[in-house]
NUSE-982906 format. One line per 3 residues: for each residue y, z, x of N, C-alpha, C. Coordinates in Angstrom, 2 decimals. Example, Ala and Ser with C-alpha at 12.3 -4.5 7.8 and 13.67 -1.06 7.14 Angstrom:
-5.69/7.80/13.19/-4.50/7.80/12.30/-3.30/7.80/13.20  -2.25/7.08/12.85/-1.06/7.14/13.67/0.03/7.87/12.90
# end
This chain:
6.54/-34.90/22.41/5.40/-35.34/21.61/5.79/-36.60/20.84  4.89/-37.55/20.81/5.08/-38.77/20.03/4.65/-38.47/18.59  5.62/-38.12/17.76/5.27/-37.70/16.39/4.66/-38.82/15.57
5.11/-40.04/15.79/4.53/-41.16/15.04/3.04/-41.29/15.35  2.68/-41.13/16.60/1.27/-41.19/17.00/0.50/-40.02/16.40  1.11/-38.84/16.41/0.47/-37.65/15.82/0.20/-37.88/14.33
1.22/-38.33/13.59/1.06/-38.52/12.15/0.09/-39.66/11.84  0.09/-40.68/12.65/-0.87/-41.78/12.47/-2.30/-41.26/12.64  -2.49/-40.40/13.63/-3.83/-39.87/13.91/-4.33/-38.98/12.77
-3.51/-38.03/12.32/-3.99/-37.13/11.25/-4.06/-37.84/9.91  -3.23/-38.85/9.71/-3.30/-39.61/8.46/-4.70/-40.20/8.29  -5.23/-40.74/9.40/-6.57/-41.33/9.34/-7.68/-40.31/9.29
-7.55/-39.22/10.07/-8.67/-38.27/10.19/-8.71/-37.23/9.07  -7.57/-36.91/8.48/-7.53/-35.80/7.51/-6.98/-36.18/6.13  -6.23/-37.27/6.04/-5.55/-37.59/4.79/-5.95/-38.96/4.23
-7.11/-39.45/4.63/-7.64/-40.72/4.11/-6.63/-41.87/4.19  -5.80/-41.85/5.23/-4.82/-42.91/5.40/-3.65/-42.84/4.44  -3.52/-41.71/3.73/-2.48/-41.59/2.70/-1.62/-40.34/2.89
-1.11/-40.12/4.07/-0.22/-38.99/4.32/1.10/-39.24/3.59  1.42/-38.38/2.62/2.62/-38.59/1.80/3.86/-38.09/2.53  5.04/-38.54/2.09/6.28/-38.01/2.67/6.38/-36.49/2.53
5.93/-35.94/1.40/5.98/-34.48/1.20/5.06/-33.76/2.19  3.86/-34.28/2.39/2.95/-33.68/3.36/3.54/-33.76/4.77  4.13/-34.88/5.09/4.76/-35.03/6.41/5.90/-34.02/6.59
6.73/-33.85/5.56/7.82/-32.87/5.63/7.28/-31.46/5.84  6.20/-31.13/5.13/5.59/-29.81/5.28/5.11/-29.57/6.70  4.49/-30.57/7.29/4.00/-30.45/8.67/5.18/-30.36/9.63
6.22/-31.16/9.38/7.43/-31.12/10.23/8.04/-29.72/10.25  8.08/-29.04/9.08/8.59/-27.66/9.03/7.81/-26.77/9.97  6.50/-26.91/9.94/5.66/-26.05/10.78/5.82/-26.40/12.27
5.86/-27.67/12.60/6.04/-28.05/14.00/7.38/-27.54/14.54  8.42/-27.62/13.73/9.73/-27.10/14.14/9.68/-25.59/14.32  8.99/-24.91/13.41/8.85/-23.45/13.53/8.09/-23.07/14.79
7.04/-23.82/15.11/6.29/-23.55/16.35/7.23/-23.65/17.56  8.05/-24.68/17.56/8.99/-24.85/18.68/9.98/-23.68/18.73  10.55/-23.30/17.59/11.53/-22.21/17.56/10.94/-20.89/18.02
9.66/-20.67/17.73/9.02/-19.39/18.04/8.18/-19.43/19.31  8.30/-20.51/20.07/7.62/-20.58/21.36/6.11/-20.71/21.29  5.59/-21.29/20.21/4.15/-21.50/20.08/3.81/-22.81/20.80
3.36/-22.68/22.05/3.15/-23.85/22.90/1.69/-24.26/23.02  0.75/-23.33/22.81/-0.67/-23.64/22.96/-1.11/-24.55/21.81  -1.55/-25.76/22.14/-1.96/-26.71/21.11/-3.10/-26.19/20.25
-3.94/-25.33/20.81/-5.05/-24.77/20.03/-4.52/-23.87/18.93  -3.48/-23.10/19.22/-2.87/-22.23/18.20/-2.19/-23.09/17.14  -1.42/-24.08/17.59/-0.73/-24.97/16.66/-1.75/-25.64/15.72
-2.80/-26.16/16.31/-3.82/-26.86/15.52/-4.49/-25.91/14.54  -4.73/-24.66/14.97/-5.40/-23.73/14.06/-4.49/-23.33/12.90  -3.21/-23.15/13.15/-2.29/-22.84/12.05/-2.16/-24.02/11.10
-2.09/-25.22/11.63/-2.05/-26.40/10.77/-3.33/-26.52/9.95  -4.47/-26.25/10.57/-5.75/-26.30/9.86/-5.81/-25.25/8.76  -5.26/-24.07/9.03/-5.24/-23.01/8.02/-4.38/-23.43/6.84
-3.20/-23.98/7.11/-2.34/-24.47/6.04/-3.04/-25.57/5.25  -3.67/-26.48/5.95/-4.40/-27.58/5.30/-5.43/-27.02/4.31  -6.16/-26.01/4.75/-7.18/-25.41/3.89/-6.57/-24.61/2.74
-5.63/-23.74/3.07/-5.09/-22.79/2.07/-4.16/-23.45/1.05  -3.61/-24.63/1.37/-2.71/-25.29/0.43/-3.35/-26.52/-0.22  -4.66/-26.65/-0.11/-5.38/-27.80/-0.65/-4.81/-29.11/-0.10
-4.50/-29.11/1.19/-4.03/-30.28/1.94/-2.62/-30.74/1.56  -1.89/-29.96/0.76/-0.51/-30.35/0.45/0.39/-30.15/1.65  0.04/-29.21/2.53/0.81/-28.84/3.71/2.16/-28.24/3.34
2.29/-27.81/2.10/3.49/-27.15/1.60/3.10/-25.78/1.07  3.99/-24.80/1.16/3.69/-23.47/0.61/3.42/-23.59/-0.90  2.35/-22.99/-1.34/1.97/-23.07/-2.76/1.65/-21.68/-3.30
1.66/-21.59/-4.64/1.19/-20.39/-5.32/-0.31/-20.51/-5.55  -0.99/-19.40/-5.48/-2.43/-19.37/-5.75/-2.70/-19.81/-7.18  -3.67/-20.68/-7.35/-4.08/-21.07/-8.70/-4.56/-19.84/-9.44
-4.12/-19.68/-10.66/-4.51/-18.52/-11.45/-3.68/-17.28/-11.16  -2.84/-17.34/-10.14/-1.93/-16.25/-9.78/-2.64/-14.90/-9.70  -3.81/-14.91/-9.07/-4.54/-13.66/-8.83/-5.35/-13.16/-10.00
-5.40/-13.91/-11.08/-6.16/-13.47/-12.26/-7.61/-13.22/-11.89  -8.10/-12.03/-12.27/-9.48/-11.66/-11.97/-9.69/-11.09/-10.59  -8.65/-11.02/-9.79/-8.72/-10.46/-8.43/-8.05/-9.10/-8.42
-8.46/-8.20/-7.53/-7.83/-6.87/-7.50/-6.33/-6.93/-7.23  -5.89/-7.88/-6.39/-4.46/-7.97/-6.09/-3.68/-8.68/-7.20  -4.37/-9.16/-8.23/-3.73/-9.80/-9.37/-3.27/-8.81/-10.42
-3.36/-7.53/-10.10/-2.89/-6.46/-10.98/-1.86/-5.64/-10.22  -1.19/-4.75/-10.93/-0.18/-3.91/-10.29/-0.88/-2.72/-9.61  -1.65/-3.07/-8.57/-2.38/-2.07/-7.80/-2.22/-2.35/-6.31
-2.24/-1.28/-5.54/-2.22/-1.40/-4.08/-3.66/-1.55/-3.58  -3.80/-1.75/-2.29/-5.14/-1.97/-1.73/-6.05/-0.77/-1.90  -5.48/0.44/-1.93/-6.31/1.64/-2.12/-6.64/1.89/-3.59
-6.19/0.99/-4.47/-6.48/1.10/-5.90/-5.40/1.83/-6.69  -4.46/2.47/-6.01/-3.41/3.20/-6.73/-2.44/2.22/-7.38  -1.98/2.55/-8.59/-1.05/1.65/-9.28/0.38/1.80/-8.76
1.17/0.78/-8.97/2.60/0.85/-8.69/3.33/0.33/-9.93  4.54/0.80/-10.12/5.33/0.35/-11.26/6.52/-0.50/-10.84  7.07/-0.20/-9.66/8.23/-0.92/-9.16/7.89/-1.48/-7.79
8.25/-2.71/-7.50/8.93/-3.67/-8.36/7.99/-4.27/-9.41  8.58/-4.94/-10.35/7.85/-5.54/-11.46/7.30/-6.90/-11.03  6.44/-6.89/-10.01/5.91/-8.13/-9.43/4.41/-8.00/-9.22
3.74/-9.14/-9.16/2.31/-9.20/-8.80/2.24/-9.96/-7.47  1.48/-9.41/-6.54/1.44/-9.96/-5.18/0.20/-10.81/-4.94  0.11/-11.88/-5.72/-0.95/-12.87/-5.54/-0.59/-13.79/-4.38
-1.50/-14.70/-4.05/-1.33/-15.56/-2.89/-0.17/-16.54/-3.02  0.65/-16.55/-1.98/1.77/-17.49/-1.90/1.91/-17.96/-0.46  2.40/-19.20/-0.31/2.74/-19.70/1.02/1.67/-20.56/1.64
1.85/-20.83/2.93/0.89/-21.63/3.69/-0.41/-20.89/3.94  -0.35/-19.55/3.96/-1.53/-18.76/4.31/-2.02/-17.93/3.12  -1.34/-18.05/1.97/-1.72/-17.28/0.78/-1.64/-15.78/1.03
-0.44/-15.32/1.32/-0.18/-13.89/1.50/-0.48/-13.16/0.19  -1.28/-12.10/0.26/-1.64/-11.32/-0.93/-1.43/-9.83/-0.67  -1.47/-9.05/-1.74/-1.40/-7.60/-1.74/0.02/-7.05/-1.50
0.33/-6.02/-2.22/1.60/-5.30/-2.12/1.90/-4.93/-0.67  0.92/-4.30/0.00/1.12/-3.81/1.37/1.46/-4.94/2.35  0.82/-6.10/2.17/1.07/-7.22/3.08/2.47/-7.81/2.89
2.91/-7.89/1.64/4.28/-8.34/1.39/5.28/-7.32/1.97  4.97/-6.04/1.79/5.86/-4.99/2.31/5.95/-5.07/3.84  4.80/-5.14/4.51/4.77/-5.19/5.98/5.47/-6.44/6.51
5.15/-7.59/5.92/5.74/-8.83/6.40/7.24/-8.85/6.15  7.66/-8.31/5.03/9.09/-8.23/4.75/9.81/-7.37/5.77  9.19/-6.25/6.14/9.78/-5.35/7.14/9.87/-6.04/8.50
8.80/-6.71/8.91/8.77/-7.37/10.21/9.77/-8.53/10.31  9.93/-9.26/9.20/10.79/-10.44/9.21/12.19/-10.16/8.66  12.43/-8.90/8.27/13.73/-8.50/7.71/14.08/-9.34/6.48
13.09/-9.43/5.57/13.25/-10.18/4.33/12.80/-9.30/3.16  13.44/-9.41/2.00/13.07/-8.59/0.83/11.86/-9.16/0.07  10.72/-9.27/0.76/9.55/-9.91/0.16/8.94/-9.10/-0.99
9.07/-7.77/-0.96/8.56/-6.98/-2.09/9.38/-7.28/-3.34  10.67/-7.34/-3.19/11.56/-7.58/-4.32/11.52/-9.04/-4.76  11.39/-9.95/-3.78/11.42/-11.40/-4.05/10.23/-12.08/-3.38
9.02/-11.85/-3.89/7.83/-12.45/-3.25/7.86/-13.97/-3.23  8.63/-14.57/-4.13/8.74/-16.03/-4.17/9.39/-16.60/-2.91  10.02/-15.75/-2.11/10.56/-16.22/-0.82/9.45/-16.79/0.06
8.22/-16.33/-0.14/7.09/-16.83/0.65/6.80/-18.29/0.37  7.43/-18.86/-0.65/7.26/-20.28/-0.97/8.29/-21.17/-0.28  9.28/-20.56/0.36/10.24/-21.33/1.13/9.54/-21.81/2.41
9.61/-23.11/2.72/8.86/-23.63/3.88/9.15/-22.92/5.19  10.41/-22.57/5.44/10.74/-21.89/6.69/10.23/-20.45/6.70  10.38/-19.76/5.58/9.87/-18.38/5.49/8.35/-18.38/5.59
7.71/-19.31/4.90/6.25/-19.40/4.92/5.74/-19.63/6.34  6.42/-20.50/7.08/6.02/-20.76/8.48/6.19/-19.49/9.31  7.27/-18.74/9.10/7.49/-17.50/9.84/6.39/-16.49/9.52
6.01/-16.39/8.24/4.94/-15.48/7.83/3.64/-15.87/8.54  3.33/-17.15/8.55/2.10/-17.63/9.18/2.09/-17.29/10.67  3.20/-17.56/11.35/3.27/-17.31/12.79/3.17/-15.82/13.09
3.92/-15.00/12.36/3.89/-13.55/12.59/2.50/-12.99/12.28  1.90/-13.45/11.19/0.62/-12.91/10.77/-0.55/-13.33/11.64  -0.45/-14.51/12.25/-1.59/-15.06/13.00/-1.48/-14.87/14.51
-0.32/-14.42/15.00/-0.15/-14.22/16.44/0.34/-12.80/16.71  0.39/-12.46/17.98/0.95/-11.16/18.36/2.46/-11.29/18.44  3.08/-11.32/17.29/4.53/-11.50/17.21/5.26/-10.19/17.39
6.16/-9.91/16.46/7.01/-8.72/16.51/6.19/-7.44/16.62  5.08/-7.38/15.90/4.27/-6.16/15.86/3.29/-6.05/17.03  3.13/-7.13/17.81/2.18/-7.19/18.91/0.73/-7.09/18.45
0.47/-7.55/17.21/-0.89/-7.63/16.68/-0.92/-8.72/15.62  -2.09/-9.19/15.27/-2.21/-10.10/14.14/-2.04/-9.30/12.87  -1.03/-9.61/12.08/-0.69/-8.75/10.96/-1.53/-8.96/9.70
-2.34/-10.00/9.65/-3.19/-10.18/8.48/-4.45/-9.34/8.56  -5.10/-9.34/9.72/-6.38/-8.63/9.85/-6.46/-7.72/11.07  -5.41/-7.71/11.88/-5.44/-6.96/13.14/-5.86/-7.82/14.31
-6.38/-9.01/14.03/-6.76/-9.97/15.07/-5.72/-11.08/15.13  -5.59/-11.70/16.30/-4.59/-12.75/16.49/-5.22/-13.96/17.17  -4.54/-15.09/17.09/-5.04/-16.30/17.75/-5.26/-16.08/19.23
-4.46/-15.21/19.84/-4.63/-14.90/21.26/-6.03/-14.35/21.57  -6.68/-13.75/20.58/-8.03/-13.19/20.77/-9.10/-14.27/20.84  -8.81/-15.45/20.28/-9.83/-16.49/20.16/-9.53/-17.75/20.96
-8.26/-17.92/21.34/-7.86/-19.06/22.16/-7.05/-18.53/23.33  -7.70/-18.45/24.49/-7.04/-17.94/25.69/-7.72/-18.57/26.91  -7.49/-18.03/28.09/-8.08/-18.60/29.32/-9.60/-18.53/29.33
-10.16/-17.53/28.66/-11.60/-17.28/28.73/-12.34/-17.70/27.47  -11.62/-17.94/26.41/-12.27/-18.17/25.13/-11.60/-19.31/24.38  -12.43/-20.09/23.69/-11.93/-21.21/22.89/-12.86/-21.29/21.68
-12.58/-20.48/20.65/-13.53/-20.29/19.55/-12.87/-20.53/18.19  -12.90/-21.77/17.76/-12.26/-22.15/16.49/-13.03/-21.66/15.27  -14.30/-21.31/15.42/-15.06/-20.78/14.27/-14.69/-19.31/14.04
-14.78/-18.50/15.08/-14.46/-17.08/14.92/-12.97/-16.83/14.69  -12.12/-17.79/15.01/-10.68/-17.64/14.80/-10.34/-17.43/13.34  -11.22/-17.79/12.44/-10.97/-17.56/11.01/-10.76/-16.08/10.72
-11.30/-15.22/11.57/-11.15/-13.77/11.39/-9.68/-13.33/11.47  -8.83/-14.17/11.99/-7.39/-13.87/12.05/-6.81/-13.80/10.64  -7.41/-14.55/9.70/-6.88/-14.64/8.35/-7.80/-14.02/7.31
-9.10/-14.33/7.37/-9.94/-13.99/6.23/-11.43/-13.94/6.59  -11.82/-12.97/7.38/-13.25/-12.87/7.72/-13.75/-14.17/8.30  -14.90/-14.62/7.84/-15.40/-15.93/8.30/-15.56/-16.89/7.14
-14.83/-16.64/6.06/-14.83/-17.51/4.89/-14.45/-18.94/5.28  -15.36/-19.90/5.07/-15.14/-21.32/5.34/-14.79/-21.61/6.80  -15.27/-20.75/7.70/-14.89/-20.82/9.11/-15.26/-22.15/9.77
-16.45/-22.66/9.51/-16.87/-23.91/10.15/-16.08/-25.11/9.63  -15.79/-25.11/8.35/-15.00/-26.19/7.77/-13.59/-26.22/8.38  -12.97/-25.05/8.49/-11.61/-24.97/9.04/-11.64/-25.33/10.53
-12.72/-25.00/11.22/-12.86/-25.40/12.63/-12.88/-26.93/12.76  -13.44/-27.63/11.77/-13.43/-29.09/11.79/-12.00/-29.62/11.62  -11.25/-29.01/10.71/-9.85/-29.41/10.54/-9.07/-29.15/11.84
-9.35/-27.99/12.44/-8.70/-27.64/13.71/-8.96/-28.72/14.76  -10.20/-29.17/14.85/-10.55/-30.19/15.85/-9.75/-31.48/15.63  -9.57/-31.86/14.36/-8.82/-33.09/14.06/-7.34/-32.92/14.40
-6.76/-31.79/14.04/-5.35/-31.55/14.39/-5.18/-31.46/15.91  -6.11/-30.79/16.57/-6.01/-30.64/18.02/-6.09/-31.99/18.73  -7.03/-32.82/18.31/-7.16/-34.15/18.90/-5.86/-34.94/18.72
-5.26/-34.84/17.53/-4.01/-35.57/17.26/-2.86/-35.05/18.11  -2.76/-33.73/18.25/-1.71/-33.14/19.08/-1.84/-33.59/20.52  -3.06/-33.56/21.03/-3.28/-33.94/22.43/-3.07/-35.43/22.64
-3.50/-36.21/21.68/-3.30/-37.66/21.78/-1.81/-38.00/21.79  -1.04/-37.23/21.05/0.41/-37.48/20.95/1.19/-36.84/22.09  0.49/-36.13/22.98/1.15/-35.53/24.14/1.97/-34.32/23.80
1.41/-33.44/22.95/2.14/-32.26/22.50/2.44/-31.30/23.64  1.48/-31.08/24.55/1.70/-30.08/25.61/1.98/-30.75/26.94
# end
């Protein structure tokens, strides 16, 4: 892939001609992770980049949720079923490229990736860990299912289907699905123009 051509393309289409060195580094982390984990389908790559673009407010770096879950059910020491927990002394608000939330999701992802995410949720802010969480959660990785919602990119981008709008269900229902599909189209065009596959 001609990375200079790729970055030139997305700089114009998504970053108003102002792609910063930090944004470029964040994207580089994800592109390297895709290579390490065998993510070859440009549609999947583009959709994960589009998700990061949306969930990180275009920083392309793992971030903490603004407000740290304040006013949200996962912003308290409660599990998804409403039951309280006392240990660990952490709140599982959104962190990373995909904004991982909830006690159970940190627990599951930690188990799948062999990382102490319940004890150290801030690990989700490490660019390499964040990319691994995104890939595991959005594809049929170790668990053979999409770990965020039970759906995976394989369900929406395959030989028979190419659906960037419904692919939002891999992460979060259809919240902002059409907007993220537009980001996906821009990333996909740049990847193909740069000869990614």
